[in-house]
MIMARVEX-897690 format. One record per atom (N, C-alpha, C): y, x, z; residue in one letter; residue number from 1. Coordinates in Angstrom, 3 decimals. Atoms other than C-alpha are relative to their C-alpha. Example, Ala and Ser with C-alpha at 12.3 -4.5 7.8 and 13.67 -1.06 7.14 Angstrom:
2
((-1.190 0.890 0.000) "a" 1) ((-4.500 12.300 7.800) "a" 1) ((1.200 0.900 0.000) "a" 1) ((-1.190 -0.820 -0.060) "s" 2) ((-1.060 13.670 7.140) "s" 2) ((1.090 -0.770 0.730) "s" 2) 
This chain:
107
((-0.856 0.963 -0.688) "x" 1) ((-0.237 -0.117 0.017) "x" 1) ((1.733 1.151 -0.396) "x" 1) ((-0.866 -0.220 0.108) "x" 2) ((3.485 1.448 -0.960) "x" 2) ((1.739 -0.865 0.175) "x" 2) ((-1.463 0.476 -0.600) "x" 3) ((7.159 0.622 0.696) "x" 3) ((1.153 1.104 -0.746) "x" 3) ((-0.722 -0.552 1.141) "x" 4) ((10.142 1.310 -1.172) "x" 4) ((1.361 0.906 1.685) "x" 4) ((-1.015 -0.111 -1.003) "x" 5) ((11.773 3.001 2.298) "x" 5) ((0.175 1.525 -0.083) "x" 5) ((-0.220 -1.159 0.699) "x" 6) ((12.216 6.545 1.015) "x" 6) ((1.390 -0.167 -0.768) "x" 6) ((-0.474 -0.328 0.982) "x" 7) ((15.432 8.142 -0.871) "x" 7) ((-0.094 1.229 0.615) "x" 7) ((0.928 -1.452 0.618) "x" 8) ((14.761 11.791 -2.006) "x" 8) ((2.145 0.241 -0.440) "x" 8) ((-0.918 -0.596 0.199) "x" 9) ((18.220 13.207 -1.963) "x" 9) ((-0.444 1.674 -0.650) "x" 9) ((-0.366 -1.416 0.618) "x" 10) ((19.178 16.735 -4.244) "x" 10) ((1.007 -0.373 -0.095) "x" 10) ((-1.844 -1.034 -0.108) "x" 11) ((21.956 19.097 -3.634) "x" 11) ((-1.003 1.259 -0.401) "x" 11) ((0.533 -1.269 0.287) "x" 12) ((22.508 22.389 -4.402) "x" 12) ((1.260 1.030 0.782) "x" 12) ((-0.825 -0.046 -0.523) "x" 13) ((23.683 25.216 -1.859) "x" 13) ((0.345 1.790 -1.450) "x" 13) ((-1.014 -1.818 1.060) "x" 14) ((26.034 29.055 -3.180) "x" 14) ((-1.673 1.014 0.958) "x" 14) ((0.834 -0.452 -0.452) "x" 15) ((23.086 30.263 -1.210) "x" 15) ((-1.421 0.189 1.647) "x" 15) ((1.634 1.158 -1.238) "x" 16) ((19.279 30.223 1.347) "x" 16) ((0.520 -0.025 1.722) "x" 16) ((0.157 0.131 -1.366) "x" 17) ((21.051 30.734 4.491) "x" 17) ((1.164 -1.314 0.519) "x" 17) ((-1.033 1.314 -0.251) "x" 18) ((24.093 27.362 4.259) "x" 18) ((-1.286 -1.288 -0.087) "x" 18) ((0.707 1.611 -0.025) "x" 19) ((20.997 25.382 3.162) "x" 19) ((-0.659 -0.510 1.346) "x" 19) ((0.610 0.217 -1.150) "x" 20) ((18.803 26.432 5.944) "x" 20) ((0.648 -0.674 1.194) "x" 20) ((-0.807 1.042 -0.866) "x" 21) ((21.401 25.397 7.818) "x" 21) ((0.265 -1.562 0.430) "x" 21) ((0.106 1.320 0.162) "x" 22) ((22.399 22.196 6.959) "x" 22) ((-1.503 -0.557 0.252) "x" 22) ((1.327 0.663 -0.305) "x" 23) ((18.701 21.824 6.971) "x" 23) ((-0.777 -0.057 1.068) "x" 23) ((0.487 -0.449 -1.994) "x" 24) ((18.499 22.866 10.551) "x" 24) ((0.758 -1.715 0.417) "x" 24) ((-1.699 1.244 -0.334) "x" 25) ((21.422 20.147 11.074) "x" 25) ((-0.737 -1.487 -0.272) "x" 25) ((0.440 0.868 0.650) "x" 26) ((19.392 17.286 8.953) "x" 26) ((-1.041 -0.597 0.778) "x" 26) ((1.983 0.169 -0.867) "x" 27) ((16.127 17.445 11.133) "x" 27) ((0.516 -0.365 1.050) "x" 27) ((-0.540 -0.136 -0.855) "x" 28) ((17.713 18.303 13.835) "x" 28) ((0.820 -1.181 0.659) "x" 28) ((-1.053 1.380 0.079) "x" 29) ((19.871 14.698 14.013) "x" 29) ((-0.636 -0.874 -0.059) "x" 29) ((1.231 0.481 0.152) "x" 30) ((16.969 13.661 12.698) "x" 30) ((0.769 -1.934 -1.342) "x" 30) ((-0.641 0.478 1.012) "x" 31) ((19.298 12.094 9.856) "x" 31) ((-1.582 -0.017 -1.509) "x" 31) ((0.859 -0.739 1.792) "x" 32) ((16.560 13.920 7.543) "x" 32) ((-1.305 -0.308 0.377) "x" 32) ((1.167 0.304 -0.006) "x" 33) ((12.393 12.953 7.639) "x" 33) ((0.412 1.665 0.364) "x" 33) ((0.646 -0.313 1.020) "x" 34) ((11.906 15.753 5.702) "x" 34) ((1.190 1.383 -0.816) "x" 34) ((-1.753 -1.177 1.019) "x" 35) ((14.455 19.025 4.060) "x" 35) ((-1.039 1.040 -0.421) "x" 35) ((0.642 -1.310 1.153) "x" 36) ((12.804 21.177 1.199) "x" 36) ((1.105 0.659 -0.526) "x" 36) ((-1.031 -0.932 0.204) "x" 37) ((15.047 24.198 0.864) "x" 37) ((-1.163 0.689 -1.079) "x" 37) ((1.278 -0.349 1.208) "x" 38) ((13.196 25.590 -2.678) "x" 38) ((0.732 1.015 -0.519) "x" 38) ((-0.077 -0.902 0.271) "x" 39) ((13.920 28.111 -4.774) "x" 39) ((0.926 0.714 -0.544) "x" 39) ((-1.697 -0.319 0.873) "x" 40) ((17.320 30.208 -6.633) "x" 40) ((-0.282 -0.989 -1.224) "x" 40) ((-0.237 0.253 1.848) "x" 41) ((18.264 28.436 -10.027) "x" 41) ((1.038 0.273 0.054) "x" 41) ((-1.543 -0.473 0.400) "x" 42) ((21.051 29.675 -12.343) "x" 42) ((-0.112 -2.265 -0.279) "x" 42) ((-0.170 1.463 0.757) "x" 43) ((22.646 26.604 -12.816) "x" 43) ((1.679 0.609 -1.222) "x" 43) ((-1.056 1.235 1.917) "x" 44) ((25.261 25.531 -16.383) "x" 44) ((1.151 -1.172 0.428) "x" 44) ((-0.772 1.292 -0.622) "x" 45) ((28.100 23.740 -15.011) "x" 45) ((1.602 -0.105 -0.409) "x" 45) ((-1.187 -0.536 0.623) "x" 46) ((31.919 23.273 -16.087) "x" 46) ((0.662 -0.718 1.567) "x" 46) ((-0.777 0.149 -1.112) "x" 47) ((34.276 23.331 -13.017) "x" 47) ((1.807 0.211 -0.128) "x" 47) ((-0.870 -0.229 -0.101) "x" 48) ((37.998 22.856 -13.032) "x" 48) ((0.752 0.328 -1.558) "x" 48) ((-0.195 -1.035 1.871) "x" 49) ((37.962 23.698 -17.411) "x" 49) ((-0.288 0.842 -0.389) "x" 49) ((0.647 -1.896 0.235) "x" 50) ((35.577 26.769 -16.636) "x" 50) ((-0.575 -0.149 0.083) "x" 50) ((1.541 -0.613 0.042) "x" 51) ((32.071 27.377 -17.884) "x" 51) ((-0.260 -0.142 1.318) "x" 51) ((0.372 -1.209 -1.026) "x" 52) ((30.580 28.649 -14.650) "x" 52) ((-1.486 -0.508 -0.030) "x" 52) ((1.324 0.377 0.077) "x" 53) ((27.087 29.946 -14.406) "x" 53) ((-0.505 1.159 1.592) "x" 53) ((-0.226 -0.414 -1.965) "x" 54) ((25.904 30.761 -10.349) "x" 54) ((-1.784 -0.373 -0.017) "x" 54) ((1.360 0.612 -0.971) "x" 55) ((22.667 30.882 -8.557) "x" 55) ((-0.033 -0.490 0.917) "x" 55) ((0.181 0.525 -1.409) "x" 56) ((21.936 28.905 -6.300) "x" 56) ((-1.414 -0.853 -0.164) "x" 56) ((1.284 0.187 -0.286) "x" 57) ((19.482 27.471 -4.090) "x" 57) ((-0.511 -1.138 -0.075) "x" 57) ((0.211 1.203 -0.317) "x" 58) ((18.090 23.315 -4.552) "x" 58) ((-0.652 -0.168 1.155) "x" 58) ((0.510 0.337 -1.588) "x" 59) ((17.501 21.567 -1.489) "x" 59) ((-0.291 -1.103 -0.667) "x" 59) ((0.536 1.389 0.557) "x" 60) ((15.623 18.065 -1.753) "x" 60) ((-0.366 -0.564 1.855) "x" 60) ((0.216 0.783 -1.790) "x" 61) ((15.939 15.679 1.525) "x" 61) ((-0.732 -1.047 -0.383) "x" 61) ((0.504 1.388 -0.533) "x" 62) ((13.867 12.590 2.477) "x" 62) ((0.416 -0.385 1.482) "x" 62) ((-0.656 0.429 -1.936) "x" 63) ((15.258 9.972 5.051) "x" 63) ((-0.310 -1.651 -1.333) "x" 63) ((0.472 1.078 0.096) "x" 64) ((14.877 6.490 5.212) "x" 64) ((2.005 -0.216 -0.887) "x" 64) ((-1.234 0.626 0.855) "x" 65) ((17.834 4.239 3.152) "x" 65) ((1.352 -0.430 0.752) "x" 65) ((-0.924 0.011 -0.910) "x" 66) ((18.987 3.504 6.093) "x" 66) ((1.482 0.953 0.270) "x" 66) ((-0.904 -1.339 -0.075) "x" 67) ((20.902 6.739 6.914) "x" 67) ((0.747 1.377 -0.848) "x" 67) ((-0.147 -1.177 1.732) "x" 68) ((21.868 7.195 3.055) "x" 68) ((1.825 0.382 0.692) "x" 68) ((-1.260 -0.642 -0.092) "x" 69) ((26.197 7.302 4.577) "x" 69) ((0.270 1.129 0.962) "x" 69) ((-0.243 -1.268 -0.919) "x" 70) ((25.734 9.446 7.383) "x" 70) ((-0.133 0.857 0.198) "x" 70) ((0.068 -1.003 0.688) "x" 71) ((23.798 11.618 5.416) "x" 71) ((1.136 0.859 -0.933) "x" 71) ((-1.022 -0.292 1.139) "x" 72) ((25.892 12.009 2.871) "x" 72) ((1.258 1.206 0.778) "x" 72) ((-1.810 -0.822 -0.279) "x" 73) ((29.178 12.813 5.189) "x" 73) ((-0.932 1.211 1.198) "x" 73) ((0.423 -1.130 -0.373) "x" 74) ((27.163 15.147 7.402) "x" 74) ((-0.503 1.207 -0.986) "x" 74) ((-0.704 -1.430 1.109) "x" 75) ((26.729 17.157 4.281) "x" 75) ((1.044 0.217 -0.441) "x" 75) ((-1.197 -0.625 0.867) "x" 76) ((29.655 17.140 2.700) "x" 76) ((1.057 0.765 1.468) "x" 76) ((-0.459 0.117 -1.822) "x" 77) ((30.695 17.689 7.203) "x" 77) ((-0.123 2.640 0.086) "x" 77) ((0.806 -1.988 0.747) "x" 78) ((28.846 21.328 6.114) "x" 78) ((-0.337 0.474 -0.798) "x" 78) ((0.191 -0.276 1.779) "x" 79) ((28.814 22.063 2.469) "x" 79) ((0.617 0.491 0.181) "x" 79) ((-1.213 -0.551 0.753) "x" 80) ((30.496 25.025 1.984) "x" 80) ((0.904 -0.500 -1.522) "x" 80) ((-0.711 -0.371 1.427) "x" 81) ((31.193 23.849 -1.980) "x" 81) ((1.493 -1.797 0.556) "x" 81) ((-0.683 0.783 -0.004) "x" 82) ((34.210 21.123 -2.135) "x" 82) ((-0.582 -1.477 -0.326) "x" 82) ((1.473 1.706 0.287) "x" 83) ((31.518 18.444 -4.365) "x" 83) ((-0.280 0.671 0.041) "x" 83) ((0.927 -0.336 0.250) "x" 84) ((28.552 18.576 -3.541) "x" 84) ((-0.834 -0.725 -0.655) "x" 84) ((1.101 0.629 1.039) "x" 85) ((25.732 17.788 -5.874) "x" 85) ((-0.907 -1.095 0.959) "x" 85) ((0.576 0.595 -0.628) "x" 86) ((24.709 14.797 -4.737) "x" 86) ((-0.525 -1.165 -0.883) "x" 86) ((0.163 0.625 1.455) "x" 87) ((21.959 12.718 -7.093) "x" 87) ((-1.329 -0.605 1.642) "x" 87) ((1.355 0.574 -1.046) "x" 88) ((19.263 9.847 -4.864) "x" 88) ((-0.251 -1.140 -0.437) "x" 88) ((1.761 0.858 -0.103) "x" 89) ((16.138 8.381 -5.852) "x" 89) ((-0.330 -0.544 0.789) "x" 89) ((0.891 1.208 -1.700) "x" 90) ((14.913 5.063 -4.162) "x" 90) ((-1.676 0.723 -0.755) "x" 90) ((1.456 -0.408 0.658) "x" 91) ((11.009 6.290 -3.620) "x" 91) ((-0.263 -1.242 0.533) "x" 91) ((0.606 0.831 -0.203) "x" 92) ((8.183 4.406 -3.085) "x" 92) ((-1.062 1.294 0.619) "x" 92) ((1.184 -1.024 -1.097) "x" 93) ((5.637 6.035 0.067) "x" 93) ((-1.205 -0.632 0.068) "x" 93) ((0.341 1.141 -0.173) "x" 94) ((3.112 4.862 1.168) "x" 94) ((-0.258 -0.202 1.545) "x" 94) ((-0.790 -0.020 -1.946) "x" 95) ((2.544 3.668 5.144) "x" 95) ((-0.433 0.581 0.628) "x" 95) ((-0.082 -0.979 -0.926) "x" 96) ((1.527 5.990 6.592) "x" 96) ((1.215 0.862 0.342) "x" 96) ((-0.260 -0.563 -0.370) "x" 97) ((3.739 7.969 5.456) "x" 97) ((1.689 -0.255 0.511) "x" 97) ((-1.127 0.881 -0.766) "x" 98) ((6.944 5.715 5.723) "x" 98) ((0.491 -0.435 1.488) "x" 98) ((0.311 0.286 -1.016) "x" 99) ((5.821 5.260 9.093) "x" 99) ((0.722 1.413 0.663) "x" 99) ((-0.275 -0.533 -0.780) "x" 100) ((5.964 8.397 10.611) "x" 100) ((1.803 0.572 -1.347) "x" 100) ((-1.548 -0.371 0.600) "x" 101) ((9.428 8.891 8.192) "x" 101) ((1.480 -0.695 1.405) "x" 101) ((-1.012 0.477 -0.867) "x" 102) ((11.568 5.942 10.287) "x" 102) ((-0.733 0.249 2.022) "x" 102) ((0.597 -0.008 -1.384) "x" 103) ((9.345 6.807 13.514) "x" 103) ((1.052 1.956 0.673) "x" 103) ((-0.347 -0.885 0.301) "x" 104) ((11.026 10.659 12.942) "x" 104) ((1.676 0.632 -0.439) "x" 104) ((-1.563 0.555 -0.212) "x" 105) ((14.734 9.010 12.313) "x" 105) ((0.299 -0.972 0.223) "x" 105) ((-0.900 1.196 -0.791) "x" 106) ((15.197 7.411 14.454) "x" 106) ((0.902 -0.319 0.965) "x" 106) ((-2.019 -0.065 -1.134) "x" 107) ((18.235 6.691 16.695) "x" 107) ((-0.109 0.130 1.347) "x" 107) 
């Protein structure tokens, strides 16, 4: 049985240390059940009319939908970028994993 009780957020950080700091804050405050600090990637993007090519760290955050706004605010408050990437996908999960997530993100 699947539940639609999961959001998966993808963002990037300029370095592993800032990514790990925010991951720790999100799990410690129970805003996220799990945060993956992934591999380094090379990103091409336009910022202030200039094309940039930077090394970044991909971070995946798994949380419950009810925490979206607080999660976003927390990440923005601790993120070194002026405008952090914020891509949210609604996902389905098993009943057991969904129950674990709800338990780990309880207030």
